[in-house]
C-alpha positions in Angstrom: -16.5 -72.3 32.5 -14.3 -72.9 35.6 -10.9 -74.7 35.5 -9.3 -76.5 38.4 -5.9 -75.2 39.3 -2.5 -76.9 39.8 -1.0 -77.9 43.2 0.8 -75.2 45.3 4.1 -76.8 44.3 3.5 -75.5 40.8 3.0 -72.0 42.1 6.3 -72.2 44.0 8.1 -73.2 40.8 6.4 -70.5 38.9 7.3 -67.8 41.4 10.9 -68.9 41.5 11.3 -68.9 37.7 14.5 -70.3 36.2 18.0 -69.0 35.8 18.4 -67.2 32.6 14.8 -66.1 32.2 14.1 -62.4 32.1 12.2 -60.7 34.9 9.6 -59.5 32.4 9.0 -63.1 31.2 8.8 -64.4 34.7 6.3 -61.7 35.6 4.2 -62.6 32.6 4.0 -66.2 33.8 3.2 -65.1 37.3 0.3 -62.9 36.0 -0.8 -65.8 33.8 -1.0 -68.1 36.9 -2.8 -65.5 38.9 -5.4 -65.2 36.2 -6.0 -68.8 35.3 -4.2 -71.2 37.6 -5.3 -70.7 41.2 -4.3 -73.8 43.1 -7.3 -75.2 44.9 -11.0 -75.6 44.1 -12.0 -73.6 47.2 -10.0 -70.6 46.0 -11.5 -70.7 42.5 -15.0 -71.0 43.9 -14.4 -68.2 46.5 -13.4 -65.8 43.8 -16.3 -66.9 41.6 -18.9 -66.4 44.4 -17.4 -63.1 45.5 -17.7 -61.7 41.9 -21.2 -63.0 41.6 -22.2 -61.5 44.9 -20.7 -58.2 43.9 -22.9 -58.2 40.8 -26.0 -59.3 42.5 -25.8 -57.1 45.5 -24.3 -54.0 43.9 -27.5 -52.1 44.9 -26.8 -52.9 48.5 -23.2 -51.6 48.7 -23.3 -51.5 52.5 -24.1 -55.3 52.8 -21.2 -57.4 53.9 -20.9 -61.2 53.6 -18.9 -62.9 56.4 -15.8 -64.6 55.1 -16.8 -67.8 56.9 -20.0 -67.9 54.8 -18.0 -67.5 51.6 -15.6 -70.2 52.6 -18.5 -72.5 53.5 -20.0 -71.9 50.0 -16.7 -72.7 48.3 -16.2 -75.9 50.3 -19.8 -77.1 49.7 -19.5 -76.3 45.9 -16.2 -78.0 45.7 -17.5 -81.2 47.4 -20.5 -81.3 45.2 -18.5 -80.7 42.0 -16.0 -83.4 42.9 -18.8 -85.9 43.7 -20.5 -85.0 40.4 -17.3 -85.5 38.4 -16.6 -88.8 40.1 -20.1 -90.1 39.5 -20.5 -89.2 35.9 -17.0 -89.9 34.7 -17.0 -93.4 36.1 -13.3 -92.9 37.1 -13.6 -95.2 40.2 -15.0 -98.1 38.1 -12.2 -97.7 35.5 -9.5 -97.6 38.2 -10.9 -100.8 39.7 -11.0 -102.5 36.2 -7.3 -101.7 35.6 -6.5 -102.9 39.1 -8.2 -106.2 38.5 -6.1 -106.9 35.4 -2.7 -105.9 36.8 -1.5 -109.6 37.0 -1.9 -110.1 33.2 -0.2 -106.9 32.0 3.4 -105.8 32.0 5.3 -102.5 31.9 8.2 -102.0 29.6 10.7 -99.2 30.0 11.1 -97.1 26.8 14.6 -96.8 25.4 14.4 -93.2 24.0 17.6 -93.5 22.0 16.5 -96.7 20.4 13.0 -95.4 19.7 14.2 -92.1 18.0 16.6 -94.1 15.9 13.9 -96.5 14.8 11.7 -93.5 13.9 14.6 -92.0 11.9 15.2 -95.3 10.1 11.5 -95.4 9.0 11.7 -91.9 7.8 15.0 -92.6 6.0 13.3 -95.5 4.1 10.3 -93.3 3.2 12.4 -90.4 2.0 14.8 -92.9 0.2 11.8 -94.1 -1.9 11.1 -90.5 -2.9 14.8 -90.0 -3.9 14.8 -93.1 -6.0 11.7 -91.9 -7.9 13.4 -88.6 -8.6 16.5 -90.3 -9.8 14.5 -92.4 -12.2 12.9 -89.2 -13.6 16.3 -87.5 -14.0 17.8 -90.5 -15.9 14.8 -90.8 -18.2 14.9 -87.1 -19.0 18.6 -87.2 -19.8 18.2 -90.2 -22.0 15.3 -88.7 -23.8 17.3 -85.6 -24.6 20.3 -87.6 -25.7 18.3 -89.2 -28.5 16.3 -86.1 -29.4 17.5 -83.9 -32.2 16.4 -80.3 -32.1 13.9 -79.5 -34.8 13.3 -75.8 -35.4 10.2 -76.4 -37.5 8.6 -79.0 -35.1 4.8 -78.9 -34.9 3.5 -80.7 -31.9 0.2 -80.5 -30.0 0.5 -81.0 -26.3 -1.9 -80.8 -23.4 -1.6 -77.2 -22.1 -3.0 -77.2 -18.6 -4.6 -73.8 -19.1 -6.5 -74.9 -22.1 -7.4 -78.5 -21.7 -11.1 -79.4 -22.0 -11.9 -76.0 -23.5 -14.1 -75.7 -26.6 -14.7 -72.9 -29.0 -18.2 -71.6 -30.0 -18.6 -74.4 -32.5 -17.9 -77.0 -29.8 -14.5 -78.0 -31.1 -11.5 -78.1 -28.7 -9.2 -75.1 -29.0 -5.6 -75.5 -30.0 -3.5 -77.2 -27.2 -6.8 -77.8 -25.4 -7.9 -81.3 -26.3 -10.0 -83.7 -24.2 -8.1 -84.5 -21.0 -10.1 -86.8 -18.6 -10.0 -85.6 -15.0 -11.3 -87.4 -11.9 -11.5 -86.2 -8.3 -8.8 -88.0 -6.3 -8.7 -88.3 -2.5 -4.9 -88.8 -2.5 -4.4 -85.5 -4.4 -6.3 -83.3 -2.1 -9.6 -84.2 -3.8 -8.5 -82.3 -6.9 -9.7 -83.5 -10.3 -6.6 -85.1 -11.8 -5.5 -87.5 -14.6 -3.3 -90.2 -13.1 -2.5 -91.7 -16.5 -0.9 -88.6 -18.0 0.9 -85.4 -17.2 0.2 -82.0 -18.8 2.2 -78.8 -19.4 2.0 -75.4 -17.8 3.6 -72.4 -19.5 4.0 -69.0 -17.9 2.0 -66.2 -19.5 5.2 -64.3 -20.5 6.6 -67.4 -22.4 5.3 -68.2 -25.9 3.7 -71.6 -25.7 4.7 -72.6 -29.3 8.2 -71.4 -29.2 10.5 -74.0 -30.9 12.5 -74.4 -27.6 9.2 -75.1 -25.8 7.9 -77.5 -28.4 11.1 -79.5 -28.6 11.4 -79.6 -24.8 7.8 -80.7 -24.3 8.2 -83.4 -27.1 11.4 -84.7 -25.6 9.9 -84.9 -22.1 6.9 -86.9 -23.2 9.1 -89.9 -22.2 8.6 -88.9 -18.6 4.9 -89.9 -18.7 5.6 -93.6 -18.3 8.1 -93.0 -15.5 5.6 -90.8 -13.6 3.0 -93.6 -13.8 5.5 -96.3 -13.0 6.8 -94.4 -10.0 3.3 -93.9 -8.6 2.6 -97.6 -9.0 5.8 -98.5 -7.1 5.2 -96.0 -4.4 1.5 -95.1 -4.1 2.3 -92.6 -1.3 4.0 -90.3 -3.9 2.3 -87.0 -4.4 3.1 -84.5 -7.2 5.9 -85.4 -9.6 7.3 -82.7 -12.0 9.9 -81.5 -14.4 10.7 -77.8 -14.6 12.5 -77.0 -17.9 15.2 -74.3 -18.2 13.2 -73.0 -21.2 10.2 -72.2 -18.9 7.6 -74.9 -19.3 6.5 -77.1 -16.3 5.4 -80.7 -16.7 3.2 -81.9 -13.8 1.9 -85.4 -12.9 -0.8 -86.1 -12.4 -2.2 -83.7 -15.0 -4.6 -81.0 -13.7 -6.6 -78.1 -15.0 -4.5 -75.0 -14.2 -6.5 -72.0 -12.9 -5.2 -68.5 -13.7 -5.4 -65.6 -11.3 -8.2 -63.1 -11.2 -6.5 -61.2 -14.1 -6.4 -64.3 -16.3 -2.6 -64.5 -15.8 -0.4 -67.4 -14.8 2.7 -66.0 -13.1 4.0 -69.3 -11.9 7.4 -70.0 -13.3 9.1 -73.2 -12.1 12.5 -71.6 -12.6 11.8 -69.2 -9.7 10.8 -71.9 -7.2 13.2 -72.7 -4.4 13.4 -76.4 -5.3 14.5 -75.5 -8.9 17.1 -72.9 -7.8 18.6 -75.1 -5.1 18.9 -78.0 -7.4 20.3 -76.0 -10.3 23.1 -74.4 -8.4 25.5 -75.1 -5.5 25.5 -72.9 -2.4 27.0 -69.5 -3.1 28.4 -66.3 -1.6 27.0 -63.2 -3.3 28.0 -59.5 -3.0 25.6 -57.2 -4.8 27.3 -53.9 -5.9 24.8 -51.3 -6.9 25.3 -47.9 -8.5 23.4 -45.1 -6.7 25.1 -42.1 -8.4 23.1 -39.2 -9.9 22.9 -40.8 -13.3 20.8 -43.7 -11.8 17.8 -41.5 -11.1 14.2 -42.2 -12.0 13.4 -45.5 -13.9 17.0 -46.7 -13.8 16.9 -46.8 -9.9 13.6 -48.5 -10.0 14.9 -51.2 -12.3 18.0 -51.5 -10.2 16.0 -52.1 -7.0 13.8 -54.7 -8.8 17.0 -56.4 -10.0 18.4 -56.6 -6.5 15.1 -58.0 -5.1 15.0 -60.6 -7.9 18.5 -61.7 -7.1 17.6 -61.9 -3.4 14.6 -64.1 -4.3 17.0 -66.6 -6.0 18.9 -67.1 -2.7 18.2 -69.7 0.0 19.2 -70.5 3.5 22.4 -72.2 2.3 23.6 -69.0 0.6 25.3 -65.9 2.0 24.9 -62.3 0.8 25.6 -58.7 1.4 24.8 -55.5 -0.5 27.2 -52.6 -1.2 26.0 -49.2 -2.6 28.4 -46.7 -4.2 28.4 -43.2 -5.6 31.5 -41.1 -4.7 31.9 -43.2 -1.6 31.2 -46.8 -0.6 28.6 -47.8 2.0 26.8 -51.0 3.1 23.0 -50.8 2.9 23.0 -52.4 6.4 25.9 -50.9 8.4 25.6 -53.7 11.0 26.7 -56.2 8.3 29.7 -54.2 7.3 32.6 -56.3 6.0 30.9 -59.7 6.3 28.5 -62.1 4.7 25.2 -63.0 6.3 23.0 -66.0 5.8 20.4 -65.4 3.1 17.5 -66.7 5.1 14.0 -65.2 4.7 14.4 -62.7 7.5 17.7 -61.3 6.2 16.4 -61.2 2.6 13.3 -59.3 3.6 15.4 -56.9 5.7 17.6 -56.2 2.7 14.6 -55.5 0.6 13.3 -52.9 3.0 16.7 -51.2 3.0 17.0 -51.3 -0.8 13.7 -49.4 -1.0 15.3 -46.5 0.9 18.2 -46.1 -1.5 18.5 -42.6 -3.1 20.8 -41.3 -5.8 23.4 -38.6 -5.5 27.0 -37.8 -6.4 29.4 -39.3 -9.0 29.7 -43.1 -9.5 33.2 -44.5 -8.6 32.9 -48.2 -8.8 36.5 -49.3 -8.4 36.4 -48.8 -4.6 33.2 -50.8 -4.3 34.6 -53.6 -6.4 37.7 -53.8 -4.2 35.5 -53.9 -1.1 33.5 -56.8 -2.6 36.6 -58.8 -3.5 38.1 -58.2 -0.1 35.0 -59.5 1.8 34.8 -62.6 -0.5 38.5 -63.4 -0.2 38.4 -63.0 3.5 35.5 -65.4 3.8 37.3 -68.0 1.7 40.4 -67.7 3.8 38.5 -67.9 7.0 36.5 -70.8 5.8 33.2 -69.1 6.4 30.1 -68.6 4.2 28.9 -71.3 1.8 32.5 -72.5 1.0 31.4 -73.0 -2.6 30.6 -70.5 -5.4 31.5 -66.9 -5.0 30.2 -64.1 -7.2 29.8 -60.3 -7.5 26.7 -58.8 -9.1 27.5 -55.4 -10.5 24.4 -53.3 -11.2 25.0 -50.0 -13.0 24.2 -47.8 -15.9 27.8 -47.6 -16.9 31.4 -48.3 -15.7 34.1 -46.0 -17.2 37.0 -46.9 -14.9 39.8 -49.3 -15.8 39.3 -52.5 -13.7 42.3 -54.5 -14.9 44.4 -53.6 -11.9 41.6 -54.6 -9.5 41.2 -58.0 -11.1 44.9 -58.6 -11.2 45.1 -57.8 -7.5 42.1 -59.8 -6.3 40.9 -62.3 -8.8 43.4 -63.2 -11.6 44.6 -65.7 -12.6 42.5 -68.2 -10.6 39.2 -66.2 -11.2 37.7 -67.8 -8.2 35.1 -65.1 -8.0 32.7 -64.7 -10.9 31.5 -61.3 -11.9 28.0 -60.8 -13.4 27.2 -57.4 -14.9 23.8 -55.9 -15.3 23.7 -52.8 -17.5 20.6 -50.7 -16.6 18.8 -48.4 -19.0 18.5 -48.0 -22.8 21.9 -46.6 -23.3 24.5 -49.0 -24.7 27.6 -46.7 -24.5 29.2 -48.8 -21.8 28.1 -52.2 -23.0 31.5 -53.3 -24.3 33.2 -52.5 -21.0 30.5 -54.3 -19.1 30.9 -57.4 -21.3 34.7 -57.3 -20.8 34.3 -57.3 -17.1 31.9 -60.3 -17.1 33.7 -62.4 -19.7 37.2 -61.9 -18.1 35.8 -63.1 -14.8 33.8 -66.2 -15.8 30.6 -64.3 -15.4 27.7 -63.2 -17.7 26.6 -59.8 -19.1 22.9 -58.8 -19.4 21.3 -55.6 -20.5 18.1 -54.6 -18.6 16.2 -51.7 -20.2 12.7 -52.3 -18.7 11.2 -53.8 -15.6 9.8 -56.6 -17.8 13.4 -57.7 -18.6 14.5 -58.2 -15.1 13.2 -61.7 -14.3 14.5 -63.4 -17.4 17.9 -61.7 -17.3 18.6 -62.3 -13.6 17.9 -66.0 -14.0 20.8 -66.4 -16.4 23.4 -66.3 -13.7 21.9 -69.5 -12.3 22.7 -71.3 -15.5 26.3 -70.1 -15.4 26.8 -71.2 -11.8 25.3 -74.6 -12.7 27.9 -75.3 -15.5 30.6 -76.9 -13.2 27.9 -79.2 -11.9 26.8 -80.1 -15.4 30.3 -80.7 -16.7 31.2 -82.8 -13.7 27.8 -84.5 -13.7 27.2 -83.7 -10.0 23.7 -85.0 -9.6 23.2 -83.7 -6.1 19.8 -84.3 -4.6 18.5 -81.4 -2.6 15.7 -81.1 0.0 13.9 -77.8 0.6 12.9 -76.2 3.8 9.3 -76.5 4.9 6.9 -74.4 2.8 3.2 -74.0 1.9 2.3 -74.0 -1.8 -1.0 -72.5 -2.9 -0.2 -72.7 -6.6 -1.8 -76.1 -7.2 -4.6 -76.0 -4.8 -8.1 -74.4 -5.0 -9.1 -74.4 -1.3 -7.5 -72.8 1.7 -7.2 -76.1 3.6 -5.2 -77.7 0.8 -2.9 -74.8 0.3 -1.9 -74.5 4.0 -0.3 -77.9 4.2 3.4 -77.9 5.1 5.6 -79.9 2.7 9.2 -80.3 1.6 10.4 -81.0 -1.9 13.2 -83.3 -3.1 14.7 -82.3 -6.4 17.6 -83.2 -8.8 19.1 -81.4 -11.8 18.9 -82.8 -15.3 21.9 -82.3 -17.6 22.5 -82.7 -21.3 24.7 -85.7 -22.0 25.3 -85.0 -25.7 28.9 -85.1 -26.6 28.8 -81.9 -28.7 27.5 -79.8 -25.8 29.0 -81.6 -22.8 31.8 -79.1 -22.4 29.2 -76.2 -22.5 27.5 -77.4 -19.3 23.9 -77.2 -20.4 21.2 -77.6 -17.7 18.0 -79.0 -19.1 15.9 -78.5 -16.0 15.1 -80.0 -12.6 12.9 -82.9 -11.6 11.3 -83.3 -8.2 8.4 -84.5 -6.0 6.7 -83.1 -2.9 6.5 -84.8 0.5 3.8 -83.6 2.9 5.4 -83.3 6.4 2.2 -84.6 8.0 2.8 -87.9 6.3 6.4 -88.0 7.3 5.7 -87.3 11.0 3.1 -90.1 11.1 6.2 -92.4 11.2 6.7 -91.1 14.8 3.3 -92.1 16.2 2.0 -90.3 19.2 1.0 -93.4 21.1 4.6 -94.5 21.5 5.5 -91.1 23.1 3.1 -90.9 26.0 1.3 -87.9 27.4 3.1 -84.6 26.6 5.5 -86.5 24.4 6.2 -85.3 20.8 8.5 -85.6 17.9 10.0 -82.7 15.9 12.1 -82.2 12.8 14.6 -79.5 11.8 17.1 -78.7 9.1 20.9 -78.5 9.2 20.4 -74.7 9.5 18.4 -75.1 12.7 15.1 -74.2 11.2 12.0 -76.2 12.2 10.3 -78.4 9.7 7.7 -79.8 12.1 7.1 -79.1 15.8 3.9 -78.9 18.0 4.8 -75.3 18.9 5.3 -74.3 15.2 2.3 -72.1 14.5 2.8 -71.0 10.9 -0.6 -69.4 10.5 -2.4 -66.3 11.7 -6.0 -65.3 11.4 -7.0 -62.3 9.3 -10.7 -61.8 9.6 -12.1 -65.2 8.9 -9.1 -66.4 6.8 -6.0 -68.2 7.9 -2.8 -67.0 6.3 0.9 -68.0 6.6 3.0 -65.9 8.8 5.8 -64.0 6.9 8.6 -66.1 8.5 6.8 -69.3 9.0 9.5 -71.4 7.5 12.5 -69.7 9.1 11.6 -70.3 12.8 14.7 -71.5 14.6 14.6 -74.4 17.0 15.9 -72.1 19.8 12.7 -70.0 19.4 10.4 -72.9 20.5 12.7 -75.0 22.7 13.7 -71.8 24.6 14.7 -73.6 27.8 17.8 -74.8 25.8 19.4 -71.4 26.7 22.9 -72.7 25.8 21.7 -74.2 22.5 23.2 -77.5 23.3 20.2 -79.3 21.7 20.2 -77.0 18.7 23.9 -77.3 18.1 23.9 -81.1 18.3 21.0 -81.5 15.9 22.5 -79.0 13.4 25.6 -81.1 13.4 23.6 -84.3 12.9 24.7 -85.9 16.1 22.9 -88.6 18.1 22.4 -88.0 21.8 20.1 -87.1 24.7 19.5 -84.1 26.9 17.2 -83.4 29.9 15.6 -80.0 30.5 13.1 -78.6 33.0 10.4 -76.9 30.8 7.3 -74.9 31.1 4.5 -75.7 28.7 1.0 -74.5 28.2 -2.2 -76.6 27.6 -5.8 -75.9 26.9 -4.9 -73.2 24.4 -2.6 -71.4 26.8 -4.9 -71.3 29.8 -2.8 -73.5 32.0 0.9 -74.0 32.6 2.6 -77.3 33.3 6.1 -77.7 34.7 7.7 -80.8 33.3 11.0 -82.7 33.2 11.6 -83.6 29.5 14.1 -86.0 28.1 15.2 -85.1 24.6 16.5 -87.8 22.2 17.8 -86.8 18.7 19.5 -88.3 15.7 20.2 -87.5 12.0 18.1 -88.8 9.1 20.7 -90.2 6.8 21.1 -88.9 3.2 19.0 -85.8 4.1 19.7 -82.4 5.8 17.2 -83.2 8.5 17.5 -84.3 12.1 14.7 -85.9 14.2 14.1 -85.0 17.8 11.8 -86.7 20.3 10.6 -85.8 23.8 9.5 -88.2 26.5 8.2 -86.6 29.7 9.2 -88.0 33.1 6.3 -89.8 34.7 4.4 -90.1 31.4 6.6 -91.5 28.6 9.1 -93.6 30.4 7.1 -96.8 30.4 4.7 -98.4 28.0 1.7 -100.5 29.2 1.3 -103.8 27.4 -1.7 -106.0 27.5 -3.2 -108.7 25.3 -6.7 -109.9 24.5 -8.2 -112.1 21.8 -9.2 -110.5 18.5 -12.7 -111.8 18.9 -13.2 -110.2 22.3 -11.5 -107.0 21.3 -13.4 -106.7 18.0 -16.7 -107.1 19.8 -16.0 -104.2 22.1 -14.4 -102.1 19.4 -17.7 -102.1 17.4 -19.7 -100.6 20.3 -21.6 -97.5 19.5 -19.8 -95.3 21.9 -16.3 -96.1 20.6 -14.1 -94.1 18.2 -10.4 -93.9 17.4 -8.1 -91.1 16.3 -8.8 -90.9 12.6 -5.7 -88.7 12.0 -3.5 -91.6 13.4 -2.4 -94.4 11.1 -3.7 -97.7 12.5 -3.9 -99.0 8.9 -2.4 -97.6 5.8 -5.4 -96.6 3.7 -3.5 -94.5 1.2 -1.6 -97.2 -0.7 -4.5 -98.9 -2.4 -7.1 -96.4 -3.9 -9.8 -98.9 -2.9 -9.0 -98.3 0.7 -9.1 -94.5 0.7 -12.8 -94.5 1.3 -12.4 -96.1 4.8 -12.1 -94.3 8.1 -9.4 -95.7 10.3 -11.9 -97.5 12.5 -13.6 -99.0 9.4 -10.2 -100.1 8.2 -9.2 -101.7 11.5 -12.5 -103.6 11.7 -12.3 -104.9 8.2 -8.7 -105.9 8.7 -9.4 -107.8 12.0 -12.5 -109.4 10.5 -10.6 -110.8 7.6 -12.4 -108.7 5.0 -9.3 -106.7 4.0 -6.3 -108.9 4.9 -4.0 -107.1 2.5 -4.2 -103.8 4.5 -0.9 -102.8 6.1 -1.6 -102.1 9.8 0.3 -101.3 12.9 0.0 -104.5 14.8 1.3 -103.0 18.1 -1.1 -100.1 18.0 -4.1 -102.3 17.1 -3.2 -104.7 19.9 -3.2 -101.9 22.4 -6.4 -100.5 21.0 -8.2 -103.9 21.4 -6.9 -104.2 24.9 -8.2 -100.7 25.8 -11.6 -101.5 24.2 -12.0 -104.6 26.4 -10.8 -102.9 29.6 -13.1 -99.9 29.1 -16.1 -101.9 27.9 -18.0 -101.7 31.3 -18.1 -97.9 31.0 -20.9 -98.3 28.3 -23.2 -100.0 30.7 -22.3 -97.7 33.6 -23.1 -94.5 31.7 -26.2 -96.0 30.1 -27.5 -96.8 33.6 -26.9 -93.2 34.7 -28.7 -91.9 31.6 -31.8 -94.2 32.1 -32.1 -93.1 35.7 -33.8 -89.8 34.7 -35.0 -88.9 38.2 -31.5 -89.2 39.6 -29.8 -87.2 36.9 -28.2 -83.9 37.8 -29.2 -81.0 35.7 -26.6 -79.6 33.3 -24.6 -82.8 32.8 -24.3 -83.3 29.0 -21.3 -85.5 28.2 -19.0 -88.1 29.7 -15.9 -89.4 27.9 -12.6 -91.2 28.3 -9.5 -91.4 26.1 -6.6 -93.9 26.1 -3.0 -93.8 25.0 -3.9 -95.9 22.0 -6.2 -93.2 20.7 -9.4 -95.0 21.6 -12.3 -92.8 22.9 -15.6 -93.7 24.5 -18.2 -90.9 24.7 -21.8 -90.7 25.8 -24.3 -87.9 25.6 -26.8 -87.8 28.4 -29.8 -87.1 26.2 -32.4 -88.0 28.7 -32.1 -84.7 30.5 -33.2 -82.1 28.0 -33.6 -79.3 30.5 -30.6 -76.9 30.5 -31.7 -74.2 32.9 -28.9 -72.7 35.1 -29.6 -72.6 38.8 -28.4 -69.9 41.0 -25.2 -71.1 42.6 -26.3 -70.2 46.1 -29.4 -72.4 46.1 -29.5 -75.1 48.7 -30.1 -78.0 46.3 -28.3 -77.5 43.0 -24.7 -76.6 42.0 -23.5 -76.7 38.4 -20.2 -76.0 36.7 -17.8 -77.3 34.1 -14.9 -79.6 34.6 -12.2 -80.4 32.1 -11.8 -84.0 33.1 -14.4 -86.5 32.0 -17.8 -84.7 32.4 -19.3 -81.7 30.6 -21.8 -79.6 32.5 -23.4 -76.2 31.8 -23.7 -73.3 34.2 
């Protein structure tokens, strides 16, 4: 396959590079151009012919071909290629057709700021509906708990998602596994679901008939009606759920949960990012770990696992550092000495690698380590850096003999702004009382971890303690997660690799007798596929090379055309380790001063122009473009929306108008299709409409068969106009196909695409012969062009 190159002006830009770009990067682009982007057809063909000649005449090494002959071949081939492309693409006919209708069309200049704000408002309304649904769930759960009295002897059969529809040898349903109707549903990734009822998942390490579980499940039955009501009010909702602080997970619609290959369900809602973020406020954490000689063997292994589990409870809104001590104090990462670092995925994984390298030696002197931890946290609070919210020290040791009262009096008492959580490692309880005293006198929590199996449950206790102020003050803060992929609910790779965000909200006990204790009942939430969100910034309004993107208030990308979260391992696609912590500056790298990133992180509204390089055709070609960036915040969320319009492509919108009857006639032609991944009509609201393709939905809407469909009138109007204007192409291509004797060999397909997503395509099936001819023959020349015609060589 041969590709036509860019103009020489592109080459000059490429060679000159841009201020701020490294010599190595510029050289890479130059080499790239030299490989793929030669400027003129003659040069491409000259190289092709020379290489071919080398192969064919290798046996005659002394034979020389005059340069004039090679140039003549290239010129001849180029002219024949251009003539073939012009003939079979029908470009001249289409240009004439658009020229003829110029008087009845108009151009409107696109106001980028107004457009990005309108997109943001649409997204705000969509996300607002999700937040309202979550609020209704939280209110219903709190009311249900308020009127439920705990019953230690409660017997209650619920639908356990692991056991539903499972019978014993006699054909009777097993305990907690009654009949639970499931039906495949297009809206829920074609999974078999029950849209009338939720069911319960319980982790393998939690007893599914524990009184706390039974009472929680019984109380939360009240959520079933709210789940169904929410889905009726907003049919675009996906999964709704309630994760209980006792361990069970109520999911709507109900599904059959599939264990892993070992028959184990490791999923625990309390470990999920949406649960942790909703259950606590942002926090600054200093982990202080004992690496003295007494921590050898299993104790060090448990301590490392405890640190990793604490790290897993942190998110991008938290800050962290790790201090190790024996007879001296050291930071596990010397580069982070005396500071707090953001607990994003990269930093957490980096800490985990360093923790694995810890070794024990010397005598444990914890007082200096505690002083260092208090010093860092106090400095952060004074300098107004870090999370500016909760602060805590996690002390992990097999014993603390020193007197800490003086340390606490100097750094933490009487305000006790820093909580201290203590984790006693090992089976020995000699120092338990001292460890309890440390935690209780600093508003923390003491736990004893004697085995690896104890780690997960004991670490999670600190989250409940940190949530108490929120519970007591009834701070029902709604949180949004970063982008993530969740394979837990899905049974196919395609379903599990969908990027989504979750909106969640804490659920508190409102009972008078426990109000002062600050009891967290759990977290409710729902998922929002980012693909559905980004459909509210339709491509047809952005023009060629235009795009929209979304990022968080931490600068991480939620959605962007250059976000490539997957890599291929063999035949399987897998998420990259840091797929959800890619910074905006890593993809919009022309923004060297991070003006765009800073403004979007701050939630500002504005515009910026940049000269950019971008690749097309899977990286085989480079374009140099002038992009105008428009950005604004999405209210009541941590997200900002950005939009790019390319000079010369997205500045104006082409408006035409035709009758529905005329447009509908041409839209139903056999060679017409439209972009099915675009939303011409909303087919996901009414289950009856989900069976339609976008083209079917548009035709049924225009013909009056489905008048209740919600459709994009502007997009449909443009599509009808394009269908009418391009209609002559069908007859033109058909005439070429019927003229068998005049057909060039190797021509397979001709097609066109419009801004409205309409495509016309014809396959020249009359010419079945696909035999390549030697390029130097006098009568035939065949190649491939990327424009409108496919040919074979």
